[in-house]
C-alpha positions in Angstrom: 88.5 -52.7 -82.2 87.7 -54.7 -85.5 89.2 -58.1 -86.3 91.3 -56.8 -89.2 94.2 -54.3 -88.1 94.1 -51.0 -90.0 97.6 -50.7 -91.9 98.6 -47.5 -93.7 101.6 -47.7 -95.5 103.3 -44.4 -96.6 103.8 -43.9 -100.4 107.0 -42.2 -99.9 109.0 -42.0 -96.9 109.1 -38.5 -95.2 112.4 -36.6 -95.7 112.7 -35.7 -92.0 111.2 -37.0 -88.9 111.5 -34.9 -85.7 111.8 -36.6 -82.2 111.4 -34.2 -79.1 112.3 -36.1 -75.8 111.7 -34.4 -72.3 113.0 -36.0 -69.2 110.7 -37.1 -66.4 112.2 -36.0 -63.2 111.4 -36.0 -59.5 112.4 -33.4 -57.0 112.5 -30.5 -59.5 112.8 -28.2 -56.5 115.1 -30.3 -54.5 118.7 -30.9 -54.4 118.2 -34.7 -55.3 117.0 -35.3 -58.9 116.4 -38.7 -60.7 114.6 -39.9 -63.6 111.4 -41.3 -62.6 110.6 -43.0 -66.0 111.0 -42.9 -69.6 111.0 -39.5 -71.3 107.9 -37.9 -72.8 108.4 -38.3 -76.6 106.8 -36.6 -79.5 107.4 -37.6 -83.3 106.3 -35.1 -85.8 106.6 -35.8 -89.7 105.1 -34.8 -93.0 103.6 -37.5 -95.1 103.1 -36.6 -99.0 100.3 -38.4 -100.9 100.2 -38.2 -104.5 98.1 -40.0 -107.4 100.0 -38.8 -110.2 101.6 -42.4 -110.9 98.3 -44.1 -110.7 96.6 -41.5 -112.9 99.3 -42.1 -115.5 98.1 -45.7 -115.6 94.4 -44.8 -115.3 93.5 -47.9 -116.6 95.2 -50.1 -113.8 93.9 -47.8 -111.1 90.1 -47.2 -111.6 89.6 -46.7 -107.9 92.1 -43.8 -108.1 90.4 -42.4 -111.2 87.1 -42.6 -109.5 88.0 -41.5 -105.7 91.5 -39.8 -106.0 93.4 -40.1 -102.8 90.3 -40.0 -100.7 90.8 -43.8 -99.6 94.4 -43.1 -98.3 93.3 -39.9 -96.4 90.2 -41.6 -94.9 92.7 -44.4 -93.7 94.7 -41.9 -91.9 91.7 -40.1 -90.5 90.1 -43.2 -89.3 92.8 -43.6 -86.6 91.2 -40.8 -84.8 87.5 -42.0 -85.1 85.8 -44.7 -83.0 84.1 -47.3 -85.4 80.8 -46.5 -86.3 79.4 -49.8 -85.0 80.8 -49.0 -81.6 79.1 -45.8 -81.7 75.8 -47.5 -82.6 76.1 -50.3 -80.0 77.0 -47.5 -77.2 73.6 -45.4 -78.4 71.7 -48.5 -78.2 72.8 -49.8 -74.9 72.4 -46.2 -73.6 68.7 -46.1 -74.8 68.1 -49.6 -73.2 69.3 -48.1 -69.8 72.4 -50.3 -69.8 76.0 -49.0 -69.1 78.9 -49.9 -71.0 82.2 -50.8 -69.5 84.9 -49.3 -71.8 87.7 -51.6 -73.0 91.2 -50.3 -73.6 91.6 -47.7 -76.1 93.2 -49.0 -79.3 96.4 -47.6 -80.1 98.3 -46.9 -83.3 101.6 -48.8 -83.9 104.2 -46.6 -85.5 106.8 -48.6 -87.6 110.0 -46.8 -88.9 112.0 -49.6 -89.8 113.1 -52.6 -87.8 114.6 -50.8 -84.7 111.8 -48.3 -84.1 108.5 -50.0 -83.5 106.4 -47.9 -81.0 103.0 -47.8 -79.8 101.7 -44.0 -80.1 98.7 -41.8 -79.9 98.0 -39.2 -82.6 97.9 -35.9 -81.0 98.0 -33.5 -83.9 96.8 -34.1 -87.5 96.4 -31.8 -90.5 95.7 -32.4 -94.0 96.5 -29.9 -96.9 94.9 -31.0 -100.0 97.0 -29.3 -102.8 95.4 -30.6 -106.2 92.0 -31.9 -107.3 90.6 -33.9 -110.2 87.8 -32.5 -112.2 85.1 -33.6 -109.8 87.0 -32.4 -106.7 88.5 -35.3 -105.3 92.1 -34.4 -103.8 94.7 -36.1 -105.9 97.7 -34.7 -104.0 98.0 -33.7 -100.2 100.5 -33.3 -97.3 99.6 -34.8 -94.0 101.3 -33.6 -90.9 101.1 -35.7 -87.9 102.5 -35.4 -84.4 102.4 -38.6 -82.5 102.9 -39.0 -78.8 104.9 -42.3 -77.9 103.2 -44.4 -75.3 105.4 -46.0 -72.9 105.0 -49.1 -70.4 103.7 -46.7 -68.0 100.7 -46.2 -70.2 99.5 -49.9 -70.3 99.0 -52.8 -68.1 101.9 -55.1 -67.8 99.7 -57.8 -69.8 98.9 -55.2 -72.7 100.9 -55.7 -75.9 101.9 -51.9 -75.9 103.8 -52.6 -72.6 106.0 -55.3 -74.2 106.4 -53.3 -77.6 107.7 -50.1 -75.7 110.0 -52.3 -73.3 111.3 -53.9 -76.4 112.0 -50.7 -78.0 114.1 -49.3 -75.1 116.1 -52.5 -75.0 117.1 -52.1 -78.5 117.9 -48.4 -77.7 120.1 -49.6 -74.8 122.0 -52.1 -77.2 122.5 -49.2 -79.6 123.8 -47.2 -76.7 126.1 -49.8 -75.5 127.4 -50.3 -79.1 128.1 -46.7 -79.4 129.7 -46.6 -76.0 132.1 -49.7 -77.1 133.0 -47.9 -80.5 133.8 -44.7 -78.8 135.9 -46.3 -76.0 137.8 -48.2 -79.0 138.3 -45.1 -80.8 139.8 -43.4 -77.9 142.2 -46.4 -77.0 143.1 -46.4 -80.7 143.8 -42.8 -80.5 146.0 -42.9 -77.4 148.1 -45.8 -78.9 
């Protein structure tokens, strides 16, 4: 993993974000069923990338005029590629008869406001290029992403991903407690 983290900021916030949760239970065929860990969670969203504003001010955006939205698309796509230096180093080691001990796979951090900071793995990714400039650079596209949320079960306890997910769960527990208190207060007020 490089020293500089790769940051991709969405040009526009997606209008919708879909979260799908599936409980992890033991004893599916027995009478005793209990939760065995955090749920399996997937997040799906669509991101729109458009160069129209930059192309209107072409003098201030020479890279957009030259490359369209290729850099933004490439930044997203590179989250699925190993670094070329890693590939080259692995080939060199293999040709020298050495083996490589793989380090932890880097993960993507999905930040959706201050209360939703999650380690994720991209499981599905599609790009629909919608418009092109005269030299066929894409200038508008829609990117569909499916992200699998990684939980503390996916990391060693010393890995930052472990702490990030645990912090996310604590925030969620706090929100649930606030909701329960608000609901109880509403019931009490209604009964009086």
